[in-house]
C-alpha positions in Angstrom: 0.0 0.0 0.0 1.3 3.5 -0.9 -0.1 6.3 1.2 0.6 10.1 0.8 0.2 12.5 3.7 -0.6 16.1 2.8 -1.1 19.0 5.2 0.2 22.4 6.1 3.4 22.5 8.2 2.5 21.6 11.7 -0.6 19.6 10.7 0.8 16.4 12.3 2.0 14.6 9.2 5.1 13.3 10.9 3.3 12.1 14.0 0.6 10.3 12.0 3.2 9.0 9.5 5.2 7.4 12.3 2.0 5.9 13.8 0.9 4.6 10.4 4.3 3.1 9.9 4.1 1.2 13.1 0.6 -0.1 12.6 0.8 -0.9 8.9 4.4 -2.1 9.0 5.3 0.3 6.1 8.4 2.6 6.0 7.7 6.3 6.5 9.5 8.7 4.3 9.4 12.5 4.9 10.7 14.8 2.1 11.3 17.5 4.8 13.6 15.1 6.7 15.4 14.2 3.5 15.9 17.8 2.6 17.2 18.7 6.1 19.7 15.9 5.8 20.9 17.0 2.4 21.1 20.6 3.7 23.7 19.4 6.3 26.0 18.2 3.5 28.8 20.5 2.5 28.0 20.2 -1.2 26.6 22.7 -3.7 23.2 20.8 -3.6 23.3 20.8 0.2 24.0 24.6 0.4 21.3 25.3 -2.2 18.6 23.3 -0.4 19.6 24.9 2.9 19.2 28.4 1.5 15.9 27.6 -0.2 14.4 25.9 2.9 15.6 28.6 5.3 13.9 31.2 3.1 10.7 29.2 3.3 10.5 28.4 -0.4 9.8 25.0 -2.0 12.6 23.0 -3.5 12.2 23.1 -7.3 9.9 20.5 -8.8 12.8 18.9 -10.9 15.1 18.5 -7.8 12.2 17.2 -5.6 11.0 14.7 -8.2 14.5 13.4 -8.8 15.3 13.0 -5.1 11.9 11.3 -4.3 12.3 9.0 -7.3 15.7 7.9 -6.1 14.5 7.2 -2.6 11.4 5.2 -3.7 13.6 2.9 -5.9 15.4 1.7 -2.7 14.4 -1.9 -1.7 12.8 -0.9 1.6 10.1 1.1 -0.3 9.2 -1.4 -3.0 6.6 -3.1 -0.8 4.8 0.1 0.0 5.4 3.3 2.0 3.9 6.3 3.7 5.1 9.5 2.0 5.0 12.9 3.6 5.7 16.1 1.8 5.3 15.0 -1.8 3.7 15.9 -4.1 3.4 19.6 -3.2 2.7 20.9 -6.7 0.6 19.8 -9.7 3.8 19.3 -11.7 5.1 16.9 -9.0 1.7 15.0 -8.9 1.7 14.7 -12.7 5.2 13.3 -12.7 4.5 10.7 -10.0 4.1 7.3 -11.8 3.8 5.2 -8.7 0.4 3.7 -7.8 -1.1 5.7 -4.9 -3.8 3.9 -2.8 -4.8 6.7 -0.4 -4.0 10.4 0.0 -4.6 11.6 3.5 -5.2 15.4 4.0 -4.7 16.5 7.6 -6.7 19.7 7.6 -5.8 22.3 10.2 -6.2 26.1 10.2 -3.2 28.4 9.7 -3.6 29.6 13.3 -3.5 26.0 14.7 -0.4 25.2 12.6 1.4 28.3 13.8 0.5 27.5 17.4 1.8 23.9 17.1 5.0 24.9 15.4 5.8 27.6 18.0 5.3 25.0 20.7 7.7 22.4 19.2 10.6 21.2 21.3 13.2 21.2 18.5 13.2 24.9 18.1 16.8 24.9 16.8 15.6 24.1 13.3 16.9 26.8 11.0 14.0 26.3 8.6 11.4 27.2 11.3 11.8 31.0 11.5 8.5 32.9 11.5 9.4 34.3 8.0 10.0 30.8 6.7 6.9 29.3 8.3 4.7 32.1 7.0 6.2 31.7 3.5 5.6 27.9 3.6 1.9 28.4 4.7 1.4 30.8 1.7 3.1 28.2 -0.6 0.8 25.5 0.8 -2.3 27.5 -0.1 -0.9 28.5 -3.5 0.7 25.3 -4.7 -0.5 22.4 -2.7 -4.2 23.1 -2.4 -4.6 22.4 -6.1 -3.0 19.0 -5.5 -5.8 18.2 -3.2 -8.3 18.8 -6.0 -6.1 16.7 -8.3 -6.3 13.7 -5.9 -10.0 14.3 -5.2 -10.8 13.9 -8.9 -9.0 10.6 -8.8 -11.1 9.5 -5.8 -8.0 9.0 -3.7 -8.4 11.9 -1.2 -9.4 11.4 2.4 -9.9 14.6 4.4 -9.3 14.2 8.1 -9.9 16.9 10.8 -6.4 17.5 12.0 -7.4 19.5 15.0 -8.5 16.5 17.0 -6.4 14.5 19.5 -3.5 12.5 18.0 -5.4 9.3 18.9 -8.7 10.4 17.3 -6.9 11.5 14.1 -5.1 8.2 13.9 -8.3 6.3 14.5 -10.1 8.3 11.7 -7.2 7.6 9.3 -7.2 3.9 10.1 -11.0 3.7 9.6 -10.6 5.0 6.1 -7.5 2.9 5.2 -8.5 -0.5 6.6 -11.9 -1.1 5.1 
């Protein structure tokens, strides 16, 4: 089973991705985590990704598609996966040739997302400045909301109220996945 998690930064994708990974025995892959790891590298790509992320912009479609494709070809993902943070644009969705079984949209308000992000323990992340977070929220509304319509038209989208408790959100997701 191939599952995509979509939601604004702070919507709980990482939390739910890890819970789903445990319960469904599928590997969890976060593009945000991948990009933060690449940004630590002292390479031209690492420096570029770090600058783009710290400014709150999206990594280009071409780079994102190439990086995600490379990861999904690894043996641990061939039997299925939970993918967080991709696709974020229509171009990325169109380029994605893998069979998708479910797309889970964790819907939270901008205010709730900001509240959650400001309360995180790992406040040392360079890509979580107020400017970067605000830019990413704008990017979500501009670029990623059309992706929700894209998957809705394919009857793959499941919208979940992401402002419930972690347990209730997970219960709702599982009820839609395990039918």
